[in-house]
C-alpha positions as CSV (number, residue, x, y, z in Angstrom):
1,M,160.4,89.8,-134.8
2,F,158.2,92.8,-133.9
3,S,156.3,90.7,-131.4
4,S,159.5,89.7,-129.7
5,I,160.6,93.4,-129.5
6,F,157.2,94.4,-128.2
7,I,157.4,91.7,-125.5
8,R,160.9,92.7,-124.5
9,T,159.7,96.3,-124.2
10,L,156.8,95.3,-122.0
11,I,159.2,93.4,-119.8
12,F,161.5,96.3,-119.6
13,L,158.8,98.9,-118.8
14,P,158.1,97.9,-115.2
15,M,161.8,97.6,-114.4
16,S,162.7,101.1,-115.6
17,Q,161.3,104.5,-114.7
18,R,161.6,105.8,-118.2
19,V,162.1,104.5,-121.7
20,I,164.1,106.6,-124.1
21,D,165.0,106.2,-127.8
22,A,168.4,104.7,-127.0
23,D,166.7,101.9,-125.0
24,L,164.4,101.1,-127.9
25,R,167.3,101.2,-130.4
26,A,169.3,98.8,-128.3
27,L,166.4,96.4,-128.0
28,V,165.6,96.6,-131.8
29,S,169.2,96.1,-132.8
30,D,169.5,93.1,-130.5
31,E,166.6,91.4,-132.3
32,V,167.5,92.5,-135.9
33,F,171.2,91.8,-136.0
34,Q,171.1,88.1,-134.9
35,P,172.4,85.4,-137.1
36,E,170.5,82.2,-138.2
37,V,169.7,80.3,-135.1
38,V,171.7,77.2,-134.4
39,W,171.6,77.6,-130.6
40,K,169.2,79.7,-128.6
41,L,169.4,80.6,-125.0
42,H,166.4,79.2,-123.1
43,D,167.4,79.8,-119.5
44,I,170.3,80.6,-117.3
45,Q,170.9,80.5,-113.6
46,V,174.1,82.0,-112.1
47,T,175.4,82.0,-108.5
48,C,178.4,84.0,-107.5
49,R,180.1,84.7,-104.2
50,T,183.1,86.6,-103.0
51,L,184.6,83.6,-101.2
52,G,183.6,80.9,-103.6
53,L,183.5,79.9,-107.2
54,S,180.9,81.3,-109.5
55,T,178.6,78.6,-111.0
56,A,176.3,78.7,-114.0
57,T,173.6,76.4,-115.3
58,V,172.7,77.1,-118.9
59,K,169.8,75.6,-120.9
60,L,170.2,76.0,-124.7
61,I,167.8,74.8,-127.5
62,D,169.3,73.6,-130.7
63,A,167.9,74.1,-134.2
64,D,165.7,70.9,-133.9
65,G,164.1,72.1,-130.6
66,T,166.0,69.8,-128.3
67,E,167.0,71.2,-124.9
68,H,170.6,70.8,-123.7
69,V,171.6,71.7,-120.1
70,A,175.1,72.1,-118.7
71,C,176.6,73.4,-115.4
72,S,180.1,74.9,-115.0
73,V,182.2,76.9,-112.6
74,G,184.4,79.8,-113.4
75,T,186.2,82.9,-112.2
76,G,183.0,85.0,-112.4
77,P,179.4,84.7,-113.5
78,V,180.1,85.5,-117.2
79,D,183.1,83.1,-117.3
80,S,181.1,80.3,-115.7
81,A,178.2,80.9,-118.1
82,Y,180.5,80.8,-121.2
83,R,182.1,77.6,-119.9
84,A,178.6,76.0,-119.6
85,V,177.7,77.1,-123.2
86,N,181.0,75.6,-124.4
87,L,180.2,72.3,-122.7
88,I,176.9,72.1,-124.7
89,V,178.1,73.4,-128.1
90,K,181.4,71.4,-128.0
91,E,183.1,73.8,-130.5
92,P,186.5,75.1,-129.2
93,V,186.7,78.9,-129.5
94,T,189.0,81.6,-128.2
95,L,187.4,84.7,-126.8
96,L,189.4,87.6,-128.4
97,E,187.4,90.6,-127.2
98,Y,184.6,91.3,-124.7
99,S,183.1,94.8,-124.2
100,M,180.1,96.1,-122.5
101,T,178.5,99.6,-122.7
102,A,175.5,101.1,-121.0
103,V,173.1,102.5,-123.5
104,T,171.6,104.9,-121.0
105,E,172.6,106.0,-117.5
106,G,171.2,104.8,-114.2
107,I,170.8,101.6,-112.3
108,D,168.0,100.5,-114.7
109,A,170.1,101.1,-117.9
110,I,170.2,98.6,-120.8
111,A,173.6,97.3,-121.5
112,T,174.9,96.1,-124.9
113,T,177.6,93.5,-125.0
114,R,179.9,92.7,-127.9
115,V,182.1,89.7,-128.2
116,L,184.6,88.6,-130.8
117,I,185.6,84.9,-131.0
118,R,187.8,82.7,-133.2
119,G,187.2,79.1,-133.9
120,E,190.2,76.9,-133.1
121,N,189.5,74.1,-135.7
122,S,188.7,75.8,-138.9
123,H,188.0,79.0,-140.9
124,A,191.5,79.8,-141.9
125,S,192.7,81.4,-145.1
126,T,196.0,82.7,-146.5
127,H,196.6,86.4,-146.7
128,A,197.1,87.3,-150.4
129,Y,199.9,89.7,-149.9
130,T,201.9,88.4,-146.9
131,G,201.1,84.7,-147.3
132,E,200.4,84.3,-143.5
133,T,197.5,82.3,-142.2
134,V,194.6,84.5,-141.1
135,Y,191.8,83.1,-138.9
136,R,188.3,84.2,-139.4
137,T,186.7,86.0,-136.4
138,F,183.0,86.2,-135.6
139,S,181.2,88.8,-133.5
140,G,178.1,88.7,-131.5
141,I,175.9,91.4,-129.8
142,G,173.5,91.1,-126.9
143,A,171.4,93.7,-125.2
144,G,169.4,93.7,-122.0
145,M,169.1,94.8,-118.4
146,D,170.9,91.7,-117.0
147,I,174.6,91.9,-118.0
148,V,175.1,88.1,-117.7
149,V,172.2,87.3,-119.9
150,C,173.2,89.8,-122.6
151,S,176.8,88.6,-122.4
152,V,175.6,85.0,-123.0
153,K,173.3,86.1,-125.8
154,A,176.3,87.9,-127.5
155,F,178.5,84.8,-127.1
156,I,175.8,82.5,-128.6
157,G,175.2,85.0,-131.4
158,A,178.9,84.8,-132.3
159,L,178.8,81.0,-132.0
160,N,175.8,80.9,-134.3
161,K,177.6,83.0,-136.9
162,M,180.6,80.7,-136.7
163,L,178.6,77.5,-136.9
164,G,176.5,78.9,-139.8
165,F,179.5,80.1,-141.8
166,K,179.7,78.4,-145.1
167,E,182.7,78.6,-147.3
168,K,182.2,80.7,-150.4
169,P,182.1,78.7,-153.6
170,Q,185.5,78.7,-155.4
171,L,185.8,79.8,-159.0
172,R,187.7,77.7,-161.5
173,L,188.4,78.5,-165.1
174,Q,188.0,75.7,-167.6
175,P,188.6,76.0,-171.3
176,K,185.6,75.6,-173.7
177,Q,185.7,74.5,-177.3
178,P,187.0,77.5,-179.4
179,L,184.5,79.0,-181.8
180,C,187.2,79.7,-184.3
181,P,190.8,78.3,-184.5
182,F,192.4,81.5,-183.2
183,E,190.3,82.2,-180.2
184,E,189.8,80.3,-177.0
185,L,186.9,81.0,-174.6
186,W,186.9,80.5,-170.9
187,E,183.9,79.6,-168.9
188,V,183.5,80.3,-165.2
189,I,182.2,77.3,-163.4
190,I,181.1,77.6,-159.8
191,F,181.8,74.5,-157.7
192,A,179.7,74.3,-154.5
């Protein structure tokens, strides 16, 4: 992890005239707060024009190290990149929130992107008080000087959280043989 942060800082140095604490905090948080890797961004190429559709080619690496490539068009560079990722991952999601903030000021600022997604096929539970169905959401964060790259990293981070999500074990109470005739003991058994 530290070598990755160091390499990203070395890449950032020639592009920026100065490095301040906020830049380093953004780079460190981008590395530290990433979920278990199911998919990893290997490469991205985006083309956008004012009179044409934006296109993106994305190369992802899965947990086994296999490379997957997809191309897509969209309404902008981030949209086309997200569509290309969706073609590879094949897990339908809804993008609920997308936000980007500059960590520092200037043309060479590092941006942080946060996305919030909801899977369309699973991860639903019932609200204990109202009884309505609540769908689990997953967030992802990306940071970097290229806003498209950090947007895709945030999206992949949220997807990795969703794909790595495991249902919590359910508790069930089962009676055990009573020690005396007037008392009954209950044992908590965890089912995986």
